VEXDREN-2710 file (C-alpha; in Angstrom, 1 decimal):
% VEXDREN-2710
k/r/px/py/pz
1/MET/-131.3/136.3/79.8
2/ARG/-129.3/134.5/77.2
3/ALA/-127.3/135.9/74.3
4/ARG/-127.7/134.7/70.7
5/PRO/-124.5/134.9/68.7
6/VAL/-124.8/136.5/65.3
7/SER/-122.4/137.5/62.5
8/PRO/-121.9/141.2/62.1
9/ALA/-123.6/141.1/58.7
10/ARG/-126.7/139.4/60.2
11/LEU/-126.8/141.8/63.1
12/VAL/-126.9/144.7/60.6
13/ARG/-129.7/143.1/58.7
14/GLU/-131.7/142.4/61.9
15/LEU/-131.2/145.9/63.2
16/ALA/-132.2/147.4/59.8
17/ASP/-135.4/145.3/59.7
18/ARG/-136.2/146.3/63.3
19/ILE/-135.6/150.0/62.6
20/ALA/-137.6/150.0/59.3
21/THR/-140.5/148.2/60.9
22/THR/-140.5/150.6/63.9
23/ALA/-140.4/153.6/61.6
24/ALA/-143.3/152.3/59.6
25/ALA/-145.4/151.8/62.7
26/ALA/-144.4/155.2/64.1
27/SER/-145.4/156.9/60.9
28/GLY/-148.9/155.7/61.4
29/SER/-149.0/157.5/64.7
30/GLY/-147.9/160.8/63.3
31/HIS/-144.1/160.4/63.8
32/ARG/-142.5/161.7/60.6
33/TRP/-139.0/160.6/61.7
34/LEU/-137.5/157.9/63.9
35/ARG/-134.7/158.8/66.4
36/VAL/-132.4/155.8/67.1
37/GLY/-129.7/155.8/69.7
38/PHE/-126.6/153.5/69.7
39/ASP/-125.2/153.6/73.2
40/GLY/-121.9/152.3/74.3
41/ALA/-118.2/152.9/75.1
42/ASP/-115.9/153.4/72.2
43/SER/-114.5/150.0/72.8
44/ALA/-118.0/148.5/72.1
45/ARG/-118.0/150.3/68.7
46/PRO/-121.5/151.9/68.7
47/ASP/-120.4/154.1/65.8
48/ARG/-119.6/151.0/63.7
49/TRP/-123.1/149.7/63.9
50/ALA/-124.7/153.1/63.3
51/ASP/-122.5/153.7/60.3
52/ALA/-123.2/150.2/58.9
53/LEU/-126.9/150.8/58.9
54/VAL/-127.0/153.9/56.6
55/ASP/-127.1/152.0/53.3
56/PRO/-129.3/149.1/54.4
57/LEU/-131.9/151.6/55.6
58/ARG/-131.8/153.5/52.4
59/LEU/-132.4/150.2/50.5
60/ARG/-135.5/149.8/52.8
61/GLY/-136.8/153.2/51.8
62/ARG/-135.6/154.9/55.0
63/PRO/-133.0/157.7/54.4
64/ALA/-130.7/157.9/57.4
65/VAL/-128.6/160.7/58.8
66/ARG/-125.6/160.1/61.2
67/VAL/-124.9/162.1/64.3
68/ARG/-122.2/161.4/66.9
69/SER/-122.4/162.7/70.4
70/ALA/-118.7/163.4/70.2
71/ASP/-119.6/166.3/67.9
72/PHE/-121.7/167.8/70.7
73/LEU/-119.1/168.4/73.4
74/ARG/-119.1/171.3/75.8
75/PRO/-116.4/173.9/75.6
76/ALA/-113.1/173.0/77.2
77/SER/-113.6/175.6/79.9
78/VAL/-116.5/173.5/81.2
79/ARG/-115.5/170.1/80.1
80/LEU/-112.0/170.2/81.5
81/GLU/-112.4/172.4/84.5
82/ARG/-111.7/169.5/86.8
83/GLY/-108.7/168.3/84.7
84/ARG/-108.4/166.3/81.5
85/THR/-108.7/162.8/83.2
86/ASP/-111.5/163.2/85.7
87/PRO/-114.0/160.3/85.3
88/ASP/-116.8/162.2/87.1
89/ALA/-116.4/165.2/84.8
90/PHE/-116.5/162.9/81.8
91/TYR/-119.7/161.3/83.1
92/GLU/-121.5/164.5/84.1
93/GLN/-120.3/167.4/82.0
94/TRP/-118.5/166.5/78.8
95/TYR/-121.5/166.2/76.5
96/ASP/-123.8/169.1/75.7
97/LEU/-127.1/167.2/75.9
98/ARG/-129.1/170.4/75.8
99/ALA/-127.6/171.3/72.4
100/LEU/-128.1/167.7/71.2
101/SER/-131.7/167.9/72.2
102/ARG/-132.3/171.4/70.8
103/GLU/-130.5/171.0/67.5
104/VAL/-131.2/167.3/66.7
105/LEU/-133.8/165.5/68.7
106/THR/-136.5/168.2/69.1
107/PRO/-136.5/169.1/65.4
108/LEU/-137.2/165.4/64.7
109/SER/-140.1/165.1/67.1
110/PRO/-143.6/164.7/65.8
111/THR/-144.1/168.5/65.8
112/GLY/-140.5/169.3/64.7
113/THR/-139.2/171.0/61.6
114/GLY/-136.9/168.3/60.4
115/ARG/-133.9/170.7/60.2
116/ILE/-131.0/169.6/62.3
117/LEU/-127.3/170.2/62.9
118/THR/-125.2/167.1/62.5
119/THR/-122.2/168.7/64.3
120/PHE/-122.1/171.4/66.9
121/TRP/-118.7/171.7/68.6
122/ASN/-115.1/171.1/67.4
123/PRO/-113.0/170.0/70.4
124/VAL/-109.7/170.6/68.5
125/THR/-110.4/174.3/67.8
126/ASP/-112.7/174.6/70.9
127/ARG/-115.2/176.5/68.7
128/SER/-118.5/175.9/67.0
129/THR/-118.3/173.9/63.9
130/ARG/-120.5/176.4/62.2
131/ALA/-122.2/173.5/60.3
132/SER/-125.1/174.2/58.0
133/TYR/-128.5/172.8/58.9
134/VAL/-129.6/169.6/57.2
135/ASP/-133.2/168.8/56.2
136/VAL/-134.1/165.2/57.1
137/PRO/-136.7/163.9/54.7
138/GLU/-140.0/162.7/56.2
139/GLY/-139.7/159.0/56.9
140/GLY/-136.0/159.4/57.6
141/VAL/-134.1/157.9/60.5
142/LEU/-131.6/159.5/62.8
143/LEU/-128.7/157.2/63.8
144/LEU/-127.2/158.8/66.9
145/SER/-124.2/157.1/68.5
146/GLY/-122.0/157.7/71.6
147/PRO/-121.4/156.8/75.2
148/LEU/-123.7/157.5/78.2
149/LEU/-126.8/158.2/76.1
150/LEU/-129.3/156.3/78.2
151/GLY/-131.0/157.6/81.4
152/ALA/-130.1/161.2/80.5
153/GLY/-133.5/162.3/79.4
154/LEU/-132.8/162.2/75.6
155/ASP/-135.9/161.8/73.6
156/LEU/-135.1/158.7/71.5
157/ASP/-137.7/156.4/69.9
158/LEU/-135.5/153.3/69.8
159/THR/-132.3/152.5/71.7
160/VAL/-129.6/149.9/71.1
161/HIS/-127.0/149.4/73.9
162/CYS/-123.7/147.9/73.0
163/ALA/-122.8/146.1/76.3
164/GLN/-119.5/145.0/77.6
165/THR/-118.3/143.5/80.8
166/GLY/-115.9/145.7/82.8
167/ALA/-113.1/143.3/82.1
168/ALA/-113.7/143.3/78.3
169/MET/-114.0/147.1/78.3
170/ALA/-110.7/147.4/80.2
171/ARG/-108.9/145.0/77.7
172/ARG/-110.2/147.0/74.7
173/THR/-109.7/150.5/76.0
174/PRO/-106.4/152.2/75.0
175/GLU/-104.1/153.0/78.0
176/ALA/-104.6/156.7/77.4
177/GLU/-108.3/156.4/77.9
178/GLN/-108.3/154.0/80.9
179/TRP/-109.2/156.9/83.2
180/ARG/-112.7/156.8/81.8
181/LEU/-113.4/153.3/83.0
182/PRO/-114.8/154.4/86.5
183/ALA/-117.3/156.6/84.6
184/PHE/-118.6/153.5/82.8
185/ALA/-118.7/151.5/86.0
186/ARG/-120.8/154.3/87.5
187/TYR/-123.0/154.4/84.5
188/ALA/-123.6/150.7/84.8
189/ALA/-124.4/150.9/88.5
190/GLU/-126.6/154.1/88.4
191/VAL/-128.4/153.7/85.0
192/ALA/-128.4/150.0/84.2
193/PRO/-128.4/150.6/80.5
194/GLU/-129.0/147.0/79.6
195/LEU/-132.4/147.2/81.3
196/LEU/-133.4/150.5/79.6
197/ALA/-132.4/149.7/76.0
198/ASP/-134.8/148.3/73.5
199/VAL/-132.1/146.1/72.0
200/VAL/-129.0/144.9/73.8
201/VAL/-126.0/143.7/71.8
202/ARG/-123.3/141.9/73.8
203/SER/-120.1/143.4/72.5
204/ASP/-117.3/141.9/74.6
205/ASP/-115.7/141.1/71.2
206/PRO/-117.4/143.5/68.7
207/ASP/-116.3/141.3/65.9
208/HIS/-118.4/138.5/67.4
209/PRO/-121.6/140.1/68.7
210/ALA/-124.5/138.5/70.3
211/VAL/-128.1/139.7/70.7
212/VAL/-129.4/139.5/74.3
213/GLN/-132.7/137.7/74.2
214/PRO/-135.4/138.9/76.7
215/PRO/-136.8/136.3/79.0
216/ALA/-139.8/134.3/77.8
217/GLY/-143.0/136.4/78.4
218/GLY/-140.9/139.5/79.0
END
C-alpha cells in the first residue's frame, strides 16, 4: 500500500466529506447517528483531527459531539493496581470500555435514545465527573478519539487510525510516557489496527500526514 501526502487542511476536508457521505448513507438504513472513532497514540494526535472536524461537519449539516476515551478511565484502584508505569495494565485495564459503550456508543445505536455522557471519570479527583447528559440531534456525528480503540469490541460505524512507526512514536513520546511504548507495540502485533481501520492516516509527522491508499481492487 502506498501513502498519499496531504496537507492538514486537505485531510480535514477529505475526512469531513467521507464522514458526511457515510452519515447520509447510514441514515437511509435507519441509523440516526454516526459513531466515528479516531484511534492512535497521543503522539499521532488523534484528538487534533477529531477536534478539527467539528466545524466542517456542522457546515455540512452534521452536528458533531466530541468524546475522548481519556475521560472514561477506570478508578485508580483498578487502573494502577500494578503500578503507575505498567504497559500491560495500560493496555488491558486503564480504559473503562464498558462505560464508554453504555454511556456513549449504545445510546447512539439505531435503537438508542441519543442521550450520552461526554465525560465519565476525572483521574485527578479519581471520582465521577458527574457530567450532565447531552442530547445528540438526529443526523449528528460522534467524534471519539483515543488510543487502543480498535479490536476492543467497540461499536463504531467508521474508524480512522492515526498510524506511526515504532521509531516515530518513540521520538515523539515524552520521556515520562515512554513506558507506554511496549503497549503500543503489543497493540500493533495483536490487533493490527492498520488492517482494521476504514481510513489510515500515516502520522509519523502529524504536521505532514499521508492517507494510506488501499491496493487496487481492494
